[in-house]
N, CA, C and O of each residue as an XYZ file, in Angstrom:
836
protein
N     104.936     92.188    106.678
C     103.481     92.218    106.533
C     102.962     93.612    106.217
O     101.833     93.756    105.747
N     103.770     94.647    106.467
C     103.272     96.014    106.261
C     104.162     96.788    105.292
O     104.321     98.001    105.435
N     104.734     96.113    104.326
C     105.554     96.785    103.324
C     105.251     96.230    101.939
O     106.151     95.822    101.205
N     103.980     96.221    101.602
C     103.540     95.662    100.329
C     102.820     96.728     99.509
O     101.787     96.458     98.897
N     103.378     97.951     99.499
C     102.735     99.068     98.827
C     101.825     99.825     99.777
O     101.347     99.262    100.761
N     101.583    101.098     99.490
C     100.764    101.926    100.361
C      99.597    102.545     99.598
O      99.695    102.828     98.404
N      98.499    102.745    100.309
C      97.317    103.416     99.758
C      96.932    104.521    100.724
O      96.866    104.294    101.932
N      96.678    105.718    100.205
C      96.235    106.816    101.056
C      94.814    107.213    100.671
O      94.438    107.182     99.500
N      94.043    107.584    101.675
C      92.671    108.041    101.444
C      92.186    108.724    102.716
O      92.869    108.701    103.740
N      91.012    109.327    102.648
C      90.463    110.035    103.803
C      88.975    109.749    103.929
O      88.296    109.469    102.941
N      88.480    109.822    105.156
C      87.067    109.593    105.423
C      86.557    110.653    106.388
O      87.291    111.115    107.262
N      85.292    111.036    106.226
C      84.686    112.049    107.072
C      84.469    111.507    108.488
O      84.060    110.361    108.669
N      84.748    112.346    109.482
C      84.475    112.030    110.887
C      83.379    112.986    111.357
O      83.623    114.183    111.504
N      82.197    112.473    111.588
C      81.077    113.321    111.986
C      81.264    113.865    113.396
O      81.721    113.159    114.295
N      80.901    115.140    113.576
C      80.929    115.784    114.889
C      79.591    116.477    115.106
O      78.893    116.778    114.137
N      79.216    116.738    116.364
C      77.950    117.432    116.624
C      77.913    118.799    115.937
O      78.860    119.578    116.043
N      76.822    119.083    115.237
C      76.688    120.352    114.517
C      76.548    121.500    115.507
O      75.782    121.412    116.467
N      77.289    122.571    115.270
C      77.241    123.749    116.129
C      76.168    124.708    115.634
O      76.140    125.051    114.452
N      75.290    125.141    116.522
C      74.202    126.060    116.162
C      74.679    127.501    116.327
O      74.324    128.177    117.292
N      75.482    127.957    115.378
C      76.016    129.319    115.423
C      75.323    130.199    114.395
O      74.785    129.702    113.405
N      75.336    131.496    114.628
C      74.809    132.438    113.649
C      75.815    132.602    112.515
O      76.966    132.182    112.639
N      75.390    133.205    111.421
C      76.299    133.439    110.300
C      77.476    134.310    110.712
O      78.614    134.072    110.307
N      77.186    135.321    111.520
C      78.261    136.212    111.978
C      79.250    135.461    112.844
O      80.459    135.659    112.721
N      78.750    134.596    113.724
C      79.640    133.805    114.584
C      80.499    132.864    113.742
O      81.699    132.737    113.983
N      79.893    132.211    112.764
C      80.651    131.302    111.900
C      81.726    132.037    111.118
O      82.826    131.515    110.939
N      81.422    133.242    110.648
C      82.392    134.018    109.896
C      83.569    134.421    110.778
O      84.720    134.389    110.342
N      83.275    134.798    112.011
C      84.350    135.185    112.933
C      85.205    133.970    113.311
O      86.428    134.074    113.406
N      84.558    132.824    113.526
C      85.310    131.601    113.844
C      86.208    131.218    112.675
O      87.352    130.805    112.866
N      85.675    131.361    111.454
C      86.454    131.042    110.256
C      87.703    131.899    110.158
O      88.731    131.449    109.652
N      87.619    133.136    110.643
C      88.762    134.056    110.610
C      89.652    133.940    111.841
O      90.591    134.716    112.018
N      89.342    132.955    112.694
C      90.181    132.726    113.856
C      89.835    133.558    115.067
O      90.625    133.623    116.009
N      88.662    134.208    115.074
C      88.236    135.040    116.195
C      87.117    134.357    116.968
O      86.224    133.753    116.373
N      87.164    134.450    118.289
C      86.109    133.931    119.129
C      85.148    135.080    119.437
O      85.590    136.124    119.917
N      83.850    134.920    119.175
C      82.888    135.989    119.457
C      83.021    136.519    120.881
O      83.075    135.744    121.836
N      83.073    137.843    121.018
C      83.307    138.465    122.312
C      82.151    138.267    123.281
O      82.351    138.297    124.495
N      80.940    138.065    122.761
C      79.792    137.934    123.649
C      79.621    136.518    124.196
O      78.684    136.268    124.954
N      80.505    135.586    123.830
C      80.443    134.251    124.384
C      80.994    134.260    125.802
O      82.054    134.829    126.061
N      80.279    133.635    126.707
C      80.797    133.480    128.060
C      81.876    132.404    128.073
O      82.015    131.640    127.118
N      82.626    132.354    129.145
C      83.684    131.341    129.242
C      83.090    129.936    129.202
O      83.657    129.033    128.587
N      81.946    129.756    129.858
C      81.297    128.444    129.875
C      80.804    128.064    128.491
O      80.939    126.912    128.081
N      80.228    129.025    127.760
C      79.733    128.751    126.410
C      80.888    128.423    125.471
O      80.783    127.531    124.629
N      81.985    129.150    125.624
C      83.150    128.902    124.771
C      83.696    127.502    124.923
O      84.189    126.915    123.960
N      83.610    126.952    126.146
C      84.115    125.593    126.372
C      83.235    124.542    125.706
O      83.689    123.422    125.473
N      81.993    124.879    125.399
C      81.072    123.932    124.782
C      81.014    124.056    123.262
O      80.280    123.316    122.607
N      81.780    124.983    122.701
C      81.765    125.224    121.270
C      82.990    124.610    120.595
O      84.123    124.816    121.031
N      82.750    123.861    119.537
C      83.843    123.279    118.761
C      84.180    124.238    117.624
O      83.454    124.316    116.632
N      85.281    124.964    117.773
C      85.675    125.950    116.769
C      86.685    125.371    115.777
O      87.143    126.076    114.878
N      87.035    124.094    115.934
C      87.983    123.452    115.018
C      87.267    122.708    113.886
O      87.738    122.707    112.749
N      86.139    122.082    114.194
C      85.393    121.329    113.176
C      84.845    122.282    112.123
O      84.496    123.422    112.429
N      84.769    121.809    110.878
C      84.288    122.645    109.773
C      83.355    121.839    108.875
O      83.227    120.622    109.014
N      82.706    122.548    107.949
C      81.808    121.932    106.980
C      82.564    121.535    105.720
O      83.553    122.164    105.345
N      82.080    120.480    105.075
C      82.591    120.086    103.764
C      81.454    119.404    103.007
O      80.429    119.048    103.589
N      81.649    119.232    101.716
C      80.654    118.546    100.894
C      81.262    117.322    100.240
O      82.421    117.329     99.825
N      80.462    116.273    100.155
C      80.888    115.041     99.498
C      79.677    114.416     98.830
O      78.653    114.168     99.467
N      79.814    114.165     97.533
C      78.710    113.590     96.748
C      77.422    114.405     96.901
O      76.326    113.849     96.975
N      77.575    115.730     96.947
C      76.416    116.608     97.014
C      75.797    116.767     98.388
O      74.795    117.468     98.532
N      76.374    116.129     99.410
C      75.850    116.230    100.770
C      76.835    116.999    101.654
O      78.047    116.940    101.449
N      76.298    117.714    102.633
C      77.125    118.501    103.547
C      77.411    117.708    104.820
O      76.536    117.018    105.343
N      78.642    117.815    105.311
C      79.063    117.128    106.531
C      79.817    118.111    107.423
O      80.499    119.011    106.934
N      79.686    117.926    108.732
C      80.370    118.777    109.704
C      81.252    117.911    110.588
O      80.799    116.910    111.144
N      82.513    118.302    110.713
C      83.399    117.533    111.577
C      84.847    117.578    111.158
O      85.422    118.646    110.946
N      85.433    116.384    111.041
C      86.865    116.253    110.783
C      87.106    115.224    109.673
O      86.161    114.664    109.118
N      88.368    114.988    109.364
C      88.736    113.960    108.392
C      89.809    113.054    108.977
O      90.739    113.505    109.646
N      89.652    111.771    108.707
C      90.631    110.768    109.097
C      91.437    110.392    107.857
O      90.979    109.605    107.029
N      92.632    110.952    107.733
C      93.514    110.652    106.600
C      94.386    109.457    106.997
O      95.090    109.511    108.006
N      94.342    108.396    106.218
C      95.083    107.193    106.585
C      96.014    106.747    105.462
O      95.788    107.009    104.281
N      97.059    106.070    105.884
C      97.942    105.359    104.953
C      97.839    103.880    105.305
O      98.136    103.473    106.428
N      97.414    103.087    104.327
C      97.121    101.675    104.557
C      98.082    100.813    103.759
O      98.408    101.133    102.616
N      98.537     99.721    104.359
C      99.365     98.767    103.629
C      98.500     98.004    102.641
O      97.469     97.443    103.014
N      98.916     97.983    101.384
C      98.104     97.382    100.330
C      97.944     95.876    100.504
O      96.941     95.307    100.074
N      98.916     95.231    101.126
C      98.852     93.785    101.285
C      98.016     93.357    102.478
O      97.086     92.563    102.334
N      98.340     93.878    103.653
C      97.667     93.458    104.883
C      96.419     94.267    105.203
O      95.585     93.832    105.997
N      96.281     95.443    104.591
C      95.187     96.386    104.868
C      95.217     96.877    106.317
O      94.177     97.164    106.910
N      96.417     96.966    106.870
C      96.608     97.560    108.189
C      96.883     99.053    108.033
O      97.554     99.466    107.086
N      96.371     99.861    108.953
C      96.661    101.293    108.966
C      98.010    101.484    109.650
O      98.169    101.122    110.816
N      98.982    102.048    108.937
C     100.295    102.229    109.574
C     100.610    103.695    109.872
O     101.649    103.996    110.460
N      99.719    104.609    109.472
C      99.884    106.014    109.859
C      98.567    106.736    109.585
O      97.818    106.361    108.683
N      98.297    107.768    110.368
C      97.077    108.542    110.168
C      97.288    109.983    110.604
O      98.151    110.270    111.434
N      96.497    110.882    110.041
C      96.486    112.293    110.416
C      95.032    112.740    110.447
O      94.274    112.441    109.525
N      94.641    113.441    111.479
C      93.287    113.973    111.582
C      93.321    115.477    111.346
O      94.112    116.189    111.965
N      92.462    115.961    110.452
C      92.366    117.386    110.165
C      90.905    117.807    110.254
O      90.010    116.973    110.395
N      90.683    119.100    110.171
C      89.314    119.584    110.057
C      88.743    119.154    108.708
O      89.507    118.895    107.778
N      87.431    119.072    108.582
C      86.798    118.450    107.424
C      87.067    119.150    106.105
O      87.074    118.498    105.061
N      87.291    120.467    106.120
C      87.429    121.209    104.870
C      88.803    121.074    104.224
O      89.009    121.568    103.116
N      89.740    120.420    104.891
C      91.084    120.243    104.329
C      91.029    119.273    103.160
O      90.473    118.182    103.284
N      91.601    119.662    102.028
C      91.593    118.812    100.839
C      92.482    117.586    101.056
O      93.570    117.685    101.622
N      91.999    116.433    100.596
C      92.710    115.168    100.807
C      94.155    115.232    100.335
O      95.059    114.769    101.030
N      94.375    115.800     99.158
C      95.692    115.769     98.548
C      96.746    116.593     99.242
O      97.931    116.448     98.940
N      96.351    117.467    100.175
C      97.335    118.325    100.846
C      97.995    117.657    102.049
O      98.911    118.227    102.643
N      97.547    116.465    102.414
C      98.032    115.824    103.640
C      99.016    114.700    103.347
O      99.546    114.086    104.272
N      99.266    114.425    102.068
C     100.108    113.285    101.697
C     101.488    113.364    102.348
O     101.994    112.357    102.843
N     102.091    114.530    102.350
C     103.434    114.659    102.901
C     103.488    114.265    104.375
O     104.507    113.755    104.843
N     102.397    114.498    105.109
C     102.366    114.161    106.532
C     102.208    112.659    106.761
O     102.483    112.163    107.853
N     101.765    111.937    105.733
C     101.536    110.502    105.876
C     102.735    109.652    105.486
O     102.923    108.559    106.020
N     103.549    110.148    104.557
C     104.672    109.355    104.043
C     105.883    109.446    104.966
O     106.142    110.489    105.566
N     106.624    108.337    105.072
C     107.820    108.281    105.910
C     108.967    107.618    105.142
O     108.782    107.132    104.026
N     110.133    107.607    105.746
C     111.308    106.994    105.112
C     111.115    105.494    104.910
O     111.706    104.909    104.002
N     110.295    104.873    105.749
C     110.067    103.426    105.644
C     109.289    103.052    104.376
O     109.231    101.880    104.006
N     108.694    104.045    103.715
C     107.919    103.783    102.506
C     108.775    103.754    101.242
O     108.261    103.507    100.151
N     110.036    103.998    101.377
C     110.947    104.083    100.231
C     110.859    102.841     99.344
O     110.909    101.712     99.831
N     110.727    103.067     98.043
C     110.722    101.978     97.068
C     109.370    101.340     96.844
O     109.226    100.536     95.923
N     108.361    101.670     97.657
C     107.048    101.058     97.513
C     106.156    101.880     96.571
O     106.440    103.043     96.286
N     105.097    101.264     96.106
C     104.130    101.955     95.266
C     103.130    102.706     96.131
O     102.739    102.230     97.197
N     102.719    103.881     95.670
C     101.687    104.640     96.361
C     100.452    104.747     95.474
O     100.501    105.333     94.392
N      99.352    104.178     95.939
C      98.076    104.250     95.215
C      97.142    105.217     95.927
O      97.153    105.324     97.153
N      96.333    105.920     95.138
C      95.348    106.851     95.695
C      94.331    107.185     94.617
O      94.551    106.898     93.440
N      93.212    107.793     95.017
C      92.198    108.137     94.028
C      92.556    109.433     93.311
O      93.615    110.010     93.557
N      91.683    109.886     92.433
C      91.968    111.021     91.559
C      92.181    112.330     92.312
O      92.822    113.244     91.793
N      91.653    112.430     93.522
C      91.801    113.658     94.294
C      93.261    113.947     94.637
O      93.615    115.081     94.961
N      94.106    112.921     94.565
C      95.518    113.079     94.910
C      96.404    113.308     93.685
O      97.620    113.448     93.814
N      95.802    113.345     92.512
C      96.582    113.523     91.282
C      96.915    115.002     91.090
O      96.223    115.712     90.360
N      97.964    115.454     91.742
C      98.389    116.850     91.644
C      99.890    116.954     91.864
O     100.538    115.989     92.270
N     100.430    118.123     91.593
C     101.878    118.340     91.696
C     102.358    118.186     93.136
O     103.470    117.710     93.367
N     101.535    118.582     94.105
C     101.909    118.476     95.522
C     102.165    117.020     95.907
O     103.156    116.709     96.568
N     101.261    116.131     95.486
C     101.430    114.713     95.783
C     102.651    114.141     95.073
O     103.404    113.361     95.657
N     102.847    114.525     93.822
C     103.983    114.022     93.057
C     105.312    114.393     93.711
O     106.241    113.586     93.748
N     105.396    115.620     94.227
C     106.633    116.033     94.909
C     106.852    115.218     96.171
O     107.979    114.826     96.472
N     105.785    114.963     96.908
C     105.908    114.170     98.121
C     106.350    112.746     97.839
O     107.193    112.199     98.549
N     105.779    112.147     96.802
C     106.149    110.781     96.418
C     107.603    110.733     95.960
O     108.334    109.789     96.261
N     108.008    111.767     95.227
C     109.389    111.810     94.754
C     110.369    111.947     95.920
O     111.413    111.294     95.933
N     110.041    112.783     96.888
C     110.914    112.961     98.048
C     110.978    111.690     98.893
O     112.018    111.371     99.469
N     109.869    110.972     98.964
C     109.837    109.721     99.718
C     110.452    108.563     98.937
O     110.593    107.457     99.460
N     110.818    108.826     97.680
C     111.425    107.819     96.803
C     110.495    106.617     96.617
O     110.908    105.459     96.681
N     109.215    106.947     96.383
C     108.212    105.926     96.135
C     107.832    105.916     94.654
O     108.307    106.750     93.883
N     106.988    104.983     94.266
C     106.529    104.874     92.881
C     105.107    105.430     92.797
O     104.209    104.969     93.502
N     104.911    106.416     91.937
C     103.639    107.119     91.808
C     102.636    106.260     91.046
O     102.824    105.992     89.859
N     101.567    105.824     91.725
C     100.545    104.990     91.106
C      99.140    105.569     91.343
O      98.163    104.826     91.445
N      99.055    106.896     91.428
C      97.791    107.575     91.685
C      96.928    107.565     90.423
O      97.445    107.684     89.312
N      95.610    107.423     90.598
C      94.702    107.428     89.453
C      94.754    108.770     88.733
O      94.878    109.818     89.366
N      94.658    108.730     87.407
C      94.731    109.936     86.587
C      93.399    110.695     86.628
O      92.322    110.100     86.583
N      93.506    112.011     86.715
C      92.311    112.855     86.740
C      92.215    113.683     85.467
O      93.198    114.273     85.019
N      91.026    113.718     84.896
C      90.821    114.544     83.707
C      90.865    116.020     84.082
O      90.420    116.401     85.165
N      91.401    116.849     83.191
C      91.490    118.295     83.420
C      90.567    119.024     82.453
O      90.058    118.440     81.497
N      90.365    120.285     82.716
C      89.555    121.094     81.809
C      90.218    121.145     80.436
O      91.401    121.462     80.314
N      89.451    120.834     79.429
C      89.931    120.797     78.041
C      90.987    119.716     77.808
O      91.686    119.734     76.794
N      91.101    118.774     78.752
C      92.049    117.672     78.572
C      91.435    116.388     79.132
O      91.724    116.011     80.267
N      90.598    115.720     78.354
C      90.009    114.458     78.819
C      91.063    113.362     78.887
O      92.142    113.481     78.306
N      90.737    112.308     79.596
C      91.658    111.186     79.710
C      91.802    110.465     78.380
O      90.838    110.324     77.628
N      93.006    110.016     78.102
C      93.235    109.211     76.910
C      92.782    107.780     77.196
O      92.530    107.418     78.345
N      92.681    106.977     76.147
C      92.303    105.576     76.319
C      93.337    104.841     77.173
O      92.989    103.964     77.963
N      94.594    105.204     77.008
C      95.655    104.567     77.802
C      95.502    104.910     79.277
O      95.683    104.051     80.140
N      95.166    106.180     79.572
C      94.978    106.590     80.958
C      93.752    105.922     81.570
O      93.758    105.584     82.754
N      92.713    105.731     80.784
C      91.518    105.044     81.272
C      91.831    103.589     81.623
O      91.361    103.075     82.638
N      92.621    102.935     80.786
C      93.016    101.547     81.073
C      93.881    101.496     82.332
O      93.760    100.588     83.155
N      94.752    102.488     82.460
C      95.606    102.564     83.656
C      94.738    102.702     84.908
O      94.971    102.015     85.902
N      93.739    103.586     84.862
C      92.860    103.782     86.013
C      92.108    102.507     86.369
O      91.947    102.182     87.546
N      91.655    101.796     85.363
C      90.925    100.548     85.609
C      91.817     99.528     86.312
O      91.380     98.827     87.225
N      93.068     99.457     85.873
C      94.006     98.507     86.462
C      94.348     98.866     87.901
O      94.330     98.001     88.776
N      94.663    100.146     88.154
C      95.084    100.556     89.495
C      93.916    100.647     90.470
O      94.117    100.588     91.683
N      92.698    100.790     89.952
C      91.536    100.889     90.831
C      91.354     99.632     91.667
O      90.836     99.695     92.782
N      91.776     98.491     91.135
C      91.649     97.237     91.862
C      92.503     97.245     93.123
O      92.134     96.649     94.135
N      93.645     97.922     93.059
C      94.517     98.037     94.232
C      93.979     99.104     95.178
O      93.865     98.870     96.381
N      93.645    100.283     94.632
C      93.207    101.395     95.456
C      91.931    101.059     96.231
O      91.717    101.563     97.334
N      91.087    100.205     95.648
C      89.810     99.862     96.283
C      89.998     99.161     97.626
O      89.059     99.097     98.420
N      91.187     98.637     97.893
C      91.414     97.929     99.144
C      91.266     98.844    100.356
O      90.916     98.382    101.443
N      91.529    100.135    100.178
C      91.375    101.056    101.300
C      89.905    101.233    101.664
O      89.581    101.543    102.811
N      89.011    101.038    100.689
C      87.585    101.119    100.983
C      87.158     99.977    101.902
O      86.208    100.123    102.672
N      87.846     98.855    101.827
C      87.552     97.749    102.736
C      87.837     98.154    104.180
O      87.138     97.738    105.104
N      88.867     98.968    104.359
C      89.227     99.442    105.702
C      88.106    100.307    106.273
O      87.642    100.069    107.388
N      87.672    101.306    105.513
C      86.610    102.183    105.989
C      85.300    101.411    106.161
O      84.519    101.707    107.065
N      85.060    100.425    105.295
C      83.864     99.614    105.427
C      83.869     98.806    106.718
O      82.843     98.678    107.386
N      85.040     98.260    107.065
C      85.162     97.487    108.304
C      84.966     98.377    109.522
O      84.345     97.963    110.501
N      85.491     99.599    109.468
C      85.312    100.535    110.582
C      83.842    100.861    110.764
O      83.361    100.952    111.893
N      83.117    101.039    109.653
C      81.687    101.334    109.738
C      80.906    100.143    110.296
O      80.042    100.308    111.158
N      81.214     98.957    109.804
C      80.423     97.776    110.165
C      80.782     97.238    111.544
O      79.896     96.896    112.326
N      82.081     97.161    111.848
C      82.517     96.523    113.084
C      82.638     97.489    114.260
O      82.496     97.089    115.415
N      82.900     98.767    113.958
C      83.168     99.729    115.035
C      82.159    100.871    115.081
O      82.335    101.825    115.839
N      81.115    100.782    114.282
C      80.070    101.794    114.344
C      80.362    103.074    113.604
O      79.643    104.059    113.772
N      81.405    103.086    112.783
C      81.699    104.258    111.970
C      82.578    105.273    112.665
O      82.950    105.112    113.827
N      82.904    106.330    111.925
C      83.773    107.400    112.430
C      82.930    108.587    112.872
O      82.318    109.266    112.047
N      82.900    108.832    114.162
C      82.203    109.994    114.694
C      82.799    110.327    116.056
O      83.302    109.449    116.756
N      82.737    111.583    116.419
C      83.257    112.016    117.716
C      82.183    112.817    118.432
O      81.315    113.417    117.799
N      82.250    112.820    119.754
C      81.363    113.640    120.568
C      82.178    114.543    121.493
O      81.645    115.129    122.435
N      83.451    114.644    121.216
C      84.336    115.506    121.989
C      84.455    116.861    121.292
O      83.887    117.066    120.219
N      85.189    117.773    121.902
C      85.333    119.122    121.377
C      86.804    119.409    121.078
O      87.664    119.236    121.942
N      87.086    119.847    119.852
C      88.437    120.256    119.490
C      89.208    119.209    118.712
O      88.950    118.009    118.815
N      90.172    119.699    117.923
C      90.967    118.824    117.061
C      91.825    117.850    117.854
O      91.954    116.691    117.463
N      92.414    118.295    118.961
C      93.292    117.418    119.740
C      92.541    116.205    120.266
O      93.022    115.078    120.158
N      91.360    116.435    120.836
C      90.575    115.311    121.355
C      90.069    114.421    120.222
O      90.030    113.198    120.351
N      89.681    115.051    119.107
C      89.213    114.263    117.963
C      90.327    113.373    117.431
O      90.088    112.218    117.080
N      91.545    113.909    117.371
C      92.696    113.118    116.906
C      92.911    111.901    117.787
O      93.177    110.806    117.293
N      92.793    112.097    119.104
C      92.973    110.987    120.044
C      91.887    109.931    119.861
O      92.182    108.736    119.822
N      90.629    110.369    119.750
C      89.526    109.415    119.627
C      89.577    108.664    118.306
O      89.350    107.455    118.274
N      89.875    109.372    117.207
C      89.986    108.704    115.904
C      91.165    107.733    115.915
O      91.092    106.652    115.331
N      92.248    108.123    116.582
C      93.400    107.230    116.690
C      93.048    105.931    117.388
O      93.518    104.865    116.991
N      92.226    106.008    118.424
C      91.786    104.791    119.109
C      90.944    103.907    118.186
O      91.054    102.681    118.213
N      90.106    104.547    117.374
C      89.291    103.783    116.417
C      90.176    103.079    115.404
O      89.965    101.906    115.096
N      91.178    103.800    114.880
C      92.121    103.184    113.941
C      92.866    102.022    114.584
O      93.079    100.988    113.951
N      93.259    102.194    115.841
C      93.969    101.135    116.555
C      93.078     99.908    116.742
O      93.524     98.776    116.554
N      91.819    100.139    117.114
C      90.892     99.013    117.285
C      90.686     98.266    115.971
O      90.588     97.039    115.953
N      90.622     99.021    114.863
C      90.502     98.356    113.558
C      91.708     97.449    113.326
O      91.549     96.302    112.908
N      92.926     97.960    113.597
C      94.132     97.155    113.380
C      94.123     95.889    114.236
O      94.535     94.824    113.777
N      93.655     96.007    115.473
C      93.601     94.830    116.341
C      92.638     93.787    115.786
O      92.943     92.594    115.788
N      91.482     94.230    115.313
C      90.519     93.297    114.721
C      91.062     92.694    113.431
O      90.856     91.513    113.150
N      91.750     93.511    112.657
C      92.325     93.019    111.403
C      93.395     91.957    111.677
O      93.528     90.997    110.917
N      94.147     92.129    112.750
C      95.179     91.162    113.094
C      94.607     89.802    113.459
O      95.262     88.778    113.263
N      93.399     89.787    113.985
C      92.760     88.510    114.292
C      92.550     87.679    113.040
O      92.529     86.450    113.091
N      92.393     88.365    111.912
C      92.248     87.677    110.628
C      93.599     87.313    110.040
O      93.753     86.250    109.438
N      94.588     88.201    110.213
C      95.887     88.008    109.568
C      96.754     86.954    110.243
O      97.403     86.167    109.554
N      96.781     86.918    111.561
C      97.718     86.043    112.274
C      97.555     84.561    111.973
O      98.562     83.876    111.793
N      96.331     84.030    111.911
C      96.188     82.598    111.597
C      96.711     82.236    110.214
O      97.054     81.080    109.965
N      96.774     83.222    109.305
C      97.239     82.960    107.939
C      98.743     83.117    107.801
O      99.322     82.705    106.796
N      99.382     83.711    108.806
C     100.803     83.967    108.696
C     101.584     82.684    109.004
O     101.332     82.055    110.031
N     102.522     82.282    108.141
C     103.218     80.991    108.333
C     104.030     80.923    109.613
O     104.219     79.842    110.170
N     104.520     82.083    110.094
C     105.358     82.081    111.299
C     104.539     82.294    112.552
O     104.771     81.638    113.568
N     103.566     83.220    112.488
C     102.817     83.613    113.672
C     101.540     82.815    113.881
O     100.908     82.922    114.932
N     101.156     82.020    112.898
C      99.868     81.319    112.975
C      99.766     80.375    114.151
O      98.666     80.137    114.649
N     100.884     79.825    114.612
C     100.835     78.871    115.717
C     101.085     79.496    117.071
O     101.081     78.807    118.091
N     101.314     80.864    117.084
C     101.622     81.534    118.363
C     100.355     81.695    119.177
O     100.396     82.234    120.283
């Protein structure tokens, strides 16, 4: 049920915005904690969450990078990072030996040499959407390819849509990457449990259990 091709994608995880000064943000970005912060204040500050932009809007928090089975739409692996991490840099952390021989679908953000090396090492089939480059627009063949593969890749959007509708979306109120990873992991697990309620009645072996 979970070996019918893989799709990778990422979604923003909202976190409470930190009211820091520009100087404080610059020091945090460089890995330094402002010296004038008290111990109590430091415990209330999230120095792991970062800003990112998507579709012209700014977001503060983390990212939920998931690998989804194309057939069942179950999440079989996830990695949580700070929000500013580029989607395509996390592919290697998502792929495993169990993915060998399967197709990997993803959007244009993953069309890079880093992803290709990861897919090759995992011995998977590269099915990532083609991205136009500067002075190199997509050919008609590449456009047709994107149209065809988009139907498969779009299945991961159903996962994020279900999380938003059934589980109230991805957001954390905890502090730090470790706690955010745990909370997002619970959300992913709850999604899988709800998804199984739909899958089991359709399964020829498990439907009567």
